[in-house]
C-alpha positions as CSV (number, residue, x, y, z in Angstrom):
1,M,-67.4,25.5,47.7
2,R,-68.6,26.2,44.3
3,L,-66.3,29.3,43.9
4,S,-63.1,26.9,44.7
5,L,-64.2,24.2,42.5
6,S,-64.4,26.5,39.7
7,R,-61.1,28.2,40.5
8,F,-59.8,24.4,40.6
9,A,-61.2,23.7,37.3
10,A,-60.0,26.9,35.9
11,G,-56.5,26.0,37.2
12,L,-56.4,22.5,35.6
13,A,-57.4,24.0,32.2
14,V,-54.5,26.4,32.5
15,F,-52.2,23.5,33.4
16,A,-53.5,21.4,30.7
17,L,-52.8,24.1,27.8
18,A,-49.6,24.6,29.3
19,G,-48.7,21.1,29.1
20,A,-49.9,20.6,25.6
21,A,-47.8,23.6,24.5
22,S,-44.9,22.5,26.1
23,A,-45.3,19.2,24.7
24,Q,-45.8,20.7,21.3
25,S,-42.7,22.8,21.4
26,S,-40.6,19.7,22.4
27,Q,-41.6,17.6,19.1
28,P,-39.5,18.0,16.2
29,K,-40.8,20.1,13.4
30,I,-41.5,18.2,10.3
31,Q,-39.1,19.1,7.6
32,L,-39.8,19.3,3.7
33,G,-38.2,16.8,1.6
34,K,-36.4,17.9,-1.7
35,Y,-39.3,17.2,-3.8
36,E,-41.8,19.2,-1.5
37,S,-39.1,22.0,-1.0
38,A,-38.8,22.2,-5.0
39,L,-42.8,22.2,-5.1
40,K,-43.0,25.0,-2.8
41,L,-40.1,27.0,-5.1
42,M,-42.2,26.4,-8.0
43,D,-45.4,27.7,-6.4
44,Q,-43.2,30.9,-6.0
45,G,-42.2,30.9,-9.6
46,Q,-38.6,30.1,-8.8
47,C,-38.1,27.4,-11.5
48,D,-34.4,27.7,-11.9
49,K,-33.9,27.2,-7.9
50,A,-36.2,24.3,-8.3
51,R,-34.5,22.8,-10.9
52,E,-31.0,23.0,-9.2
53,M,-32.5,21.5,-6.2
54,L,-34.1,18.7,-8.0
55,F,-31.5,18.0,-10.5
56,P,-28.0,19.3,-9.2
57,N,-25.7,19.6,-12.0
58,G,-28.3,18.7,-14.7
59,K,-28.2,15.0,-13.5
60,M,-31.2,13.1,-13.4
61,A,-32.2,9.8,-12.2
62,Q,-35.2,7.0,-12.3
63,G,-38.1,8.6,-10.4
64,D,-37.5,12.0,-11.7
65,E,-40.3,11.7,-14.4
66,V,-42.8,13.7,-12.9
67,A,-40.7,16.4,-11.5
68,I,-39.4,17.1,-15.1
69,S,-43.2,17.7,-16.0
70,D,-43.6,19.7,-13.0
71,I,-40.4,21.8,-14.1
72,G,-42.0,22.6,-17.3
73,D,-45.1,23.5,-16.1
74,C,-43.4,25.8,-13.9
75,Y,-41.4,27.5,-16.5
76,L,-44.8,27.9,-18.7
77,G,-46.8,29.5,-15.7
78,A,-43.9,31.9,-14.8
79,A,-43.7,33.1,-18.7
80,K,-47.2,34.3,-18.2
81,K,-45.8,36.8,-15.6
82,I,-43.0,38.1,-17.2
83,Q,-43.3,41.8,-18.7
84,D,-40.7,41.5,-21.4
85,P,-41.7,39.5,-24.4
86,A,-38.4,38.1,-25.4
87,E,-37.7,36.9,-22.0
88,A,-41.4,35.4,-21.7
89,Q,-40.8,33.6,-25.0
90,K,-37.5,32.5,-23.6
91,T,-38.9,30.9,-20.4
92,R,-41.8,29.5,-22.6
93,E,-39.3,27.8,-24.7
94,T,-37.6,26.3,-21.9
95,G,-41.0,24.9,-20.4
96,A,-41.7,23.4,-23.6
97,G,-38.4,21.7,-23.6
98,W,-39.0,20.0,-20.2
99,I,-42.6,19.2,-21.2
100,L,-41.6,17.6,-24.4
101,R,-38.9,15.5,-22.3
102,A,-41.4,14.4,-19.7
103,A,-43.8,13.6,-22.6
104,D,-41.5,11.4,-24.3
105,I,-40.6,9.5,-21.2
106,G,-44.3,8.8,-20.8
107,I,-45.9,11.5,-18.4
108,R,-49.5,11.6,-19.3
109,E,-49.9,15.1,-17.8
110,A,-46.9,16.2,-20.0
111,Q,-48.4,14.4,-23.2
112,A,-51.7,16.6,-22.6
113,T,-49.8,19.8,-22.2
114,A,-47.9,18.7,-25.4
115,V,-51.1,18.9,-27.4
116,K,-51.8,22.5,-26.1
117,L,-48.3,23.5,-27.0
118,Y,-48.8,22.4,-30.7
119,L,-52.0,24.1,-31.0
120,D,-51.4,27.3,-29.5
121,D,-48.9,28.8,-31.7
122,K,-47.1,30.7,-29.1
123,I,-43.9,28.4,-28.9
124,F,-44.0,26.2,-31.9
125,V,-45.6,27.0,-35.1
126,A,-49.3,25.4,-34.8
127,D,-48.9,21.7,-36.1
128,P,-52.3,19.6,-36.1
129,Y,-50.2,16.6,-36.7
130,E,-48.1,16.5,-33.8
131,A,-51.2,17.8,-31.7
132,G,-53.1,14.8,-33.0
133,K,-50.1,12.6,-32.3
134,W,-49.7,13.6,-28.6
135,Y,-53.5,13.3,-28.1
136,L,-53.6,9.7,-29.2
137,I,-50.5,9.0,-27.2
138,W,-52.2,10.6,-24.1
139,Q,-55.4,8.5,-25.0
140,N,-53.5,5.5,-24.8
141,N,-51.3,6.2,-22.0
142,R,-51.3,3.2,-19.8
143,S,-51.0,5.1,-16.7
144,Q,-54.8,5.9,-17.3
145,M,-55.7,2.6,-16.2
146,Q,-54.0,3.2,-12.8
147,L,-54.9,6.7,-12.2
148,G,-58.5,6.5,-13.8
149,Q,-60.2,8.2,-16.7
150,V,-59.5,12.1,-16.9
151,E,-61.6,14.2,-19.3
152,F,-59.4,15.8,-21.9
153,D,-59.4,19.8,-21.9
154,P,-62.9,20.6,-23.6
155,N,-61.5,23.5,-25.6
156,L,-58.6,21.7,-27.0
157,S,-61.0,18.8,-27.8
158,K,-63.0,21.2,-29.8
159,Q,-60.0,22.0,-31.9
160,L,-59.1,18.5,-32.2
161,N,-62.5,17.7,-33.3
162,A,-62.0,20.0,-36.2
163,F,-59.2,18.0,-37.9
164,G,-59.8,16.4,-41.1
165,N,-59.5,12.6,-42.0
166,D,-55.8,13.5,-43.5
167,V,-54.8,15.3,-40.2
168,W,-55.8,12.2,-38.2
169,A,-54.5,9.5,-40.6
170,E,-50.9,11.3,-40.1
171,A,-51.2,11.9,-36.5
172,K,-52.2,7.8,-36.1
173,A,-49.0,6.9,-38.0
174,R,-46.9,9.3,-35.9
175,A,-48.3,8.0,-32.7
176,A,-48.0,4.3,-33.9
177,A,-44.2,5.4,-34.6
178,W,-43.7,6.8,-31.2
179,R,-41.8,4.9,-28.6
180,P,-41.3,6.2,-25.0
181,T,-37.7,7.3,-24.2
182,A,-35.7,6.2,-21.3
183,L,-34.9,8.4,-18.6
184,K,-31.1,8.9,-19.0
185,S,-28.8,10.4,-16.2
186,D,-27.6,13.3,-18.4
187,S,-28.1,16.8,-18.6
188,A,-31.4,18.5,-18.4
189,P,-33.2,19.9,-21.6
C-alpha cells in the first residue's frame, strides 16, 4: 500500500507541475511600455535609439521632463566608453545639452548634474558661478519636499565649499534671476 500511495503522490506532483507550466504558457507576456523600452536601450548605451523612441521627430510633451534628463545621462555615460576623443567630446556635449534642458525645466537630478558639468572642465570651461547657481537651484527645488532630502555629492560639495564670498554672491544673484522654462513640444536639444 505504501508503494502505490507514493506513486500516486508522485503522479499528482507531476500533474500539478504540468498544469502550472500549462497555465504559465497560456498567460499573456507582459510587454514593456515605451519608456521602459527606452530605459532598456539606454542601459545598453543606445542613446540615439532611445531618443527616437521617446521623442519621435524631436517632439516632446508634458510628462517627458525626466526622460530628457535620462537621455542626457545616457549620452554622458556613453561618452565614457568611446575611444575616439573627438567623438567622445561630441557625445558629452550632446548629453550636456539634454541635461541643461532638463535642469532648466526644473528636474532636480539634472540640476545636480549641471553643477558637476560646470565644475569638471570636460564639456564647459569650469565656471564656479554657474556651478554655484545650479547648486542653489538644486538645493531649493521644491521636489525635495516630495522626494525627501537627498545628500549632495560629497566630492562636489568640497569643491563648492572652496568658493569665496564673491563667487557665492554672484551665484545667488544668478539663482535668484533663474526661472524654470516650460516644456514646449518643439525639437529636442
